[in-house]
MIBAPA-602765 format. One record per residue (C-alpha): residue in three letters; x, y, z. Coordinates in steps of 0.25 Angstrom, whole numbers, plus 2048, in hexadecimal, padded with zeros to 3 digits. Example, Ala and Ser with C-alpha at 12.3 -4.5 7.8 and 13.67 -1.06 7.14 Angstrom:
residues 2
ALA8317EE81F/SER8377FC81D/
END
This chain:
residues 476
UNK6D5734B91/UNK6E372EB8F/UNK6E9724B85/UNK6DF71BB7E/UNK6DF70CB83/UNK6D9700B7D/UNK6DA6F1B7F/UNK6E36E9B75/UNK6DA6DEB73/UNK6E36D5B6B/UNK6EE6D5B76/UNK6E56CFB81/UNK6DB6C3B82/UNK6D36C1B8E/UNK6CF6B3B93/UNK6C56B0B9E/UNK6C96A4BA7/UNK6BE6A2BB2/UNK6BD6AFBB9/UNK6CB6B4BB5/UNK6CE6BCBA8/UNK6DB6B9BA2/UNK6E26C3B98/UNK6EB6BDB8D/UNK6F56C7B89/UNK6F66C4B7A/UNK7046CBB77/UNK70B6C2B81/UNK7026B6B82/UNK7016B9B91/UNK6F56B6B9A/UNK6F16BFBA6/UNK6E66BEBB0/UNK6DE6CBBAD/UNK6DA6D2BBA/UNK6CE6DBBBC/UNK6D56E8BB9/UNK6DA6E3BAC/UNK6CD6DEBA8/UNK6C66EBBAC/UNK6D06F3BA4/UNK6CE6EBB97/UNK6BF6EBB99/UNK6BF6FBB9B/UNK6C86FCB8E/UNK6BF6F3B86/UNK6B26FBB8B/UNK6B7708B86/UNK6C170EB90/UNK6CD712B87/UNK6D671AB90/UNK6DD718B9E/UNK6D3722BA4/UNK6C771BB9E/UNK6CC70EBA4/UNK6CF714BB1/UNK6C171ABB1/UNK6BA70DBAD/UNK6C1705BB8/UNK6C1710BC3/UNK6BD70BBD1/UNK6C06FDBCD/UNK6D06FEBCC/UNK6DA708BD0/UNK6DF712BC6/UNK6EE70DBC8/UNK6EA6FFBC6/UNK6E2702BB9/UNK6EE70ABB4/UNK6F86FEBB7/UNK6EF6F4BB0/UNK6EE6FDBA4/UNK6FD6FEBA3/UNK6FE6EFBA4/UNK6F46EDB99/UNK6FA6F8B90/UNK7086F1B92/UNK7026E4B8D/UNK6FB6EBB82/UNK6EE6E5B86/UNK6EA6F4B87/UNK6EF6FEB7D/UNK6F170DB7D/UNK6F370FB6F/UNK70270BB6F/UNK707702B65/UNK7066F3B68/UNK7126EAB69/UNK7116DFB5F/UNK70F6D0B64/UNK71A6CCB59/UNK7286CFB57/UNK72B6DDB52/UNK7326DCB45/UNK72F6CDB43/UNK7396C2B45/UNK7476C6B43/UNK74E6B9B49/UNK74B6ABB4C/UNK74E6A4B59/UNK74F696B54/UNK75168BB5F/UNK74A67FB58/UNK74D677B4C/UNK74466CB46/UNK74B662B3F/UNK74365AB35/UNK74B64EB35/UNK743645B2C/UNK737648B23/UNK734639B23/UNK72A634B2D/UNK726626B30/UNK71762AB32/UNK70E630B28/UNK705639B31/UNK6F963EB28/UNK6F964CB2E/UNK70864FB2D/UNK70B65DB2A/UNK71A65AB26/UNK71B65EB17/UNK729657B16/UNK72464AB1C/UNK72963DB15/UNK72862EB17/UNK733628B1F/UNK73A623B12/UNK73A631B0C/UNK73E639B18/UNK748644B17/UNK752643B23/UNK759650B28/UNK76864EB27/UNK771650B33/UNK77765CB2C/UNK76A663B2B/UNK766660B39/UNK774666B3E/UNK772672B36/UNK764674B3C/UNK76A674B4A/UNK77567DB46/UNK76B687B3F/UNK764688B4C/UNK77068BB54/UNK775695B4A/UNK76869CB49/UNK76569DB58/UNK77269BB60/UNK76C6A2B6C/UNK761698B70/UNK763690B7C/UNK75B684B78/UNK75867EB6B/UNK74F673B66/UNK752669B5A/UNK745662B56/UNK745655B4E/UNK739654B44/UNK73464CB38/UNK72D644B32/UNK73163BB3D/UNK73E641B43/UNK742633B49/UNK74362EB3B/UNK750636B3B/UNK755631B48/UNK764632B45/UNK763641B42/UNK75C643B4F/UNK76663CB57/UNK771643B4F/UNK76B651B51/UNK76964EB60/UNK77764BB62/UNK77C657B59/UNK772661B60/UNK77665DB6F/UNK78565FB6C/UNK78366CB63/UNK779673B6C/UNK78266FB78/UNK78E676B71/UNK787683B71/UNK781682B7F/UNK773680B7A/UNK767677B7D/UNK76066EB73/UNK753667B73/UNK74E65CB6A/UNK74065BB66/UNK739650B5D/UNK72B64DB58/UNK72963EB55/UNK71E635B51/UNK72462BB5B/UNK72461FB51/UNK73361EB51/UNK73661FB60/UNK73E614B66/UNK742613B75/UNK750616B70/UNK74C623B69/UNK743627B74/UNK74F626B7E/UNK75862EB74/UNK74D639B73/UNK74C639B82/UNK75B63AB85/UNK75B647B7C/UNK74E64CB82/UNK74664EB75/UNK73A656B76/UNK73064BB6F/UNK72364DB69/UNK71B641B64/UNK711642B59/UNK70563AB5D/UNK6F663EB5B/UNK6F0636B66/UNK6E8629B68/UNK6E961EB5D/UNK6DD622B55/UNK6E1631B54/UNK6F062EB52/UNK6EE624B47/UNK6E562DB3F/UNK6F1635B39/UNK6FE630B3F/UNK701624B36/UNK70D61DB30/UNK71161EB21/UNK709611B1F/UNK6FC617B25/UNK6FC610B33/UNK6F9617B40/UNK70561AB49/UNK6FE61BB57/UNK70260EB5D/UNK711610B5A/UNK71161EB5E/UNK70A61BB6B/UNK714610B6E/UNK720619B6B/UNK71A624B73/UNK71861CB7F/UNK726617B7E/UNK72C625B7C/UNK72462BB88/UNK72861FB91/UNK737622B8F/UNK738631B8C/UNK73A63AB98/UNK743646B93/UNK73864FB8F/UNK72864EB8E/UNK723648B81/UNK71764EB79/UNK70E649B6F/UNK70A651B63/UNK6FC64FB5D/UNK6F7653B50/UNK6E8656B4F/UNK6E2654B41/UNK6D4654B3C/UNK6CB64BB44/UNK6D464BB50/UNK6D0655B5C/UNK6D164BB68/UNK6DB653B70/UNK6D864DB7D/UNK6D863FB79/UNK6E5641B72/UNK6EB648B7D/UNK6E663DB87/UNK6EC632B7F/UNK6FA638B7D/UNK6FB63EB8B/UNK6F4633B94/UNK6F5627B8C/UNK703629B86/UNK70A632B8F/UNK70E63EB87/UNK71264BB8F/UNK70A654B85/UNK702654B79/UNK70165FB6F/UNK6F6660B64/UNK6F9665B56/UNK6EC668B4E/UNK6ED667B3F/UNK6E5672B39/UNK6EE676B2D/UNK6F4669B28/UNK6F7667B19/UNK6ED65CB18/UNK6E0663B1C/UNK6D8656B20/UNK6E1656B2D/UNK6DE664B31/UNK6D4665B3D/UNK6C766CB39/UNK6C3679B3F/UNK6B8671B47/UNK6C3667B4C/UNK6CC673B50/UNK6C1678B59/UNK6BF66AB5F/UNK6CE669B60/UNK6D0676B68/UNK6C4672B71/UNK6CB665B74/UNK6D866CB76/UNK6D1674B81/UNK6CB668B87/UNK6D9662B89/UNK6DD670B8E/UNK6D366FB99/UNK6D9662B9D/UNK6E7668B9C/UNK6E2673BA5/UNK6DC66ABB0/UNK6E9662BB0/UNK6F166FBB1/UNK6E9673BBD/UNK6EE666BC4/UNK6FC669BBF/UNK6FC65FBB4/UNK700662BA5/UNK6F9658B9C/UNK70165BB90/UNK6F8663B87/UNK70366AB7F/UNK6FA673B77/UNK6F467AB83/UNK701679B8B/UNK708681B81/UNK6FD68BB80/UNK6FE68DB90/UNK70D68EB8E/UNK70C699B84/UNK7026A1B8D/UNK70A69FB9A/UNK7176A3B93/UNK7116AFB8C/UNK7156A9B7E/UNK7146B4B73/UNK7156ADB66/UNK7186B7B5B/UNK7196AAB52/UNK71269DB52/UNK71E695B56/UNK72D694B56/UNK72E68FB47/UNK738698B40/UNK73B6A0B4C/UNK740695B56/UNK73F689B4D/UNK742684B3F/UNK740677B39/UNK74B671B30/UNK747667B25/UNK74F65CB20/UNK756665B16/UNK75A66FB20/UNK74F679B1C/UNK74A682B27/UNK73B682B29/UNK73268AB32/UNK72E67EB3A/UNK72D66EB38/UNK71F66FB32/UNK725677B26/UNK73066DB22/UNK72C669B14/UNK722674B12/UNK72267FB07/UNK72568AB11/UNK733690B0E/UNK73E68CB18/UNK747695B1F/UNK755691B1B/UNK75D684B1D/UNK76667FB28/UNK77167CB1E/UNK77068AB19/UNK76A696B21/UNK75D699B28/UNK7556A3B21/UNK7526ACB2D/UNK74D6B7B24/UNK7426AFB1F/UNK73F6A9B2C/UNK73E6B5B34/UNK7356BCB29/UNK72C6B0B2A/UNK72B6B1B39/UNK7296C0B38/UNK71E6BFB2E/UNK7176B5B38/UNK7186C0B42/UNK70F6C9B3A/UNK7016C8B40/UNK6FB6D4B38/UNK6EF6D0B30/UNK6ED6C4B38/UNK6E36C1B43/UNK6F06BDB4B/UNK6F36CCB4E/UNK6E86CDB58/UNK6E56BFB5C/UNK6E66BCB6B/UNK6EE6AFB69/UNK6F86B6B5F/UNK7046B3B68/UNK7006A5B6B/UNK6FC6A1B5D/UNK7046ABB54/UNK6FC6A6B48/UNK6FE697B49/UNK70868DB43/UNK70F691B37/UNK70E683B30/UNK6FF683B33/UNK6FD690B2C/UNK70668BB21/UNK6FE67EB1F/UNK6F0685B20/UNK6F3693B19/UNK6FF690B11/UNK70669BB19/UNK70E699B26/UNK70B6A7B2A/UNK6FC6A6B2A/UNK6F56A6B38/UNK6ED699B3B/UNK6E069FB3B/UNK6D8692B3B/UNK6D8690B4A/UNK6DA69EB50/UNK6CD69EB58/UNK6D0690B5E/UNK6DE694B62/UNK6D96A0B69/UNK6CF698B71/UNK6DB68EB74/UNK6E4699B79/UNK6D869EB82/UNK6D7690B87/UNK6E6690B8A/UNK6E569DB92/UNK6D9698B9A/UNK6E168BB9E/UNK6EE693BA1/UNK6E669DBAA/UNK6DF691BB1/UNK6ED68ABB4/UNK6F4697BB8/UNK6E869ABC2/UNK6E768CBC8/UNK6F4685BC6/UNK6FF68EBC1/UNK70A683BC5/UNK70667BBB9/UNK70B687BB0/UNK718687BB8/UNK71A678BB7/UNK715675BA9/UNK715681BA1/UNK722689BA5/UNK72B67DBA4/UNK726679B96/UNK732681B90/UNK73C679B98/UNK74366EB92/
END
């Protein structure tokens, strides 16, 4: 009878796209068009065939024996079919032993000139009380990056706040320092900043343009939506000033595309309306949506019903993305674009993001935080740039997150695209940054299925879109 065979169901997911069946290989996040022979083998095994001989007998007369054997070998190699041999793990064996830092986030000022009602920053201060990072701390942060990961080819320095432009002198000092310092060691450096735009002037925009900053503008959409939460310290809406500043920026900035970052809170699910305003009325290159589901102030969290509506609206905008992509046009829907990038490149995320592994955030005191969302929180830090990086605690934290035992993540079909979700969201919702974000698993699984369908349709009808708009995304 031979070796017993079985389908490893948690390693594959099948998605029907019109007449074609797609097979999503979960361990590698790779997508294949499933041919008739593969479908027949999987069907036979699921129907009770449990050996090579049984499969060949079930498919006799339809396929050549040699073709069946070759296809079975491929499925065994992919661990879609098992023969009793131990399965390789999706995650790093032995955990994380070394980080590969290439990004440092400098929290240059805790002060902000706005008072956005939903802000997650636990160390946020009013402008007069802002704690500014000293140049010595910023320099030590960059040197820490080079010392920890001297072999990286390219590094990123991110300026964050509060409102980072409220400490403009430090930004300009560090740009000058970094351009000289990284050139000395033959490395490249990128500068990144998220800003509320209110402090932008033509002079500042031209400066940022000369140094090719990657810019993201926090803006929530049309006036009625934006002014609900993005207000001044005195409680006034900021839409009019942000719109004027954004239009000035977009008319002058040509070194890199500028994106808008939208925060979606309770009562706000109008994805298409927001996208249309930011892309077509204002001219942003892309729009990324950040739904609030685990904020410290629960009244801002989207309700379960609103989350269902939100993902339905994501799919509605996604269908517009698809129609434009079939015509060779990228309409700048970042959430879907990133998902397609992950599918195309076969991203296998053992961890939810680069926090701790490729990126650390430095607060005004020099303490090293998992990411910018944790500065000022009660989560223990991982050393200080004026002392040492606590690599032992950092790698242990990351290794603990790799452990998917006793969680639904272990066999989930999107485990290598989601990896349990955002650390800070888990921390805010469950009090534990290691806890999986279970509250929208089903919605995310459906969203990934939608992404697989969109990707398959683009590859079938206009693969040049992938070549032109997905592959170059990594190029600066």
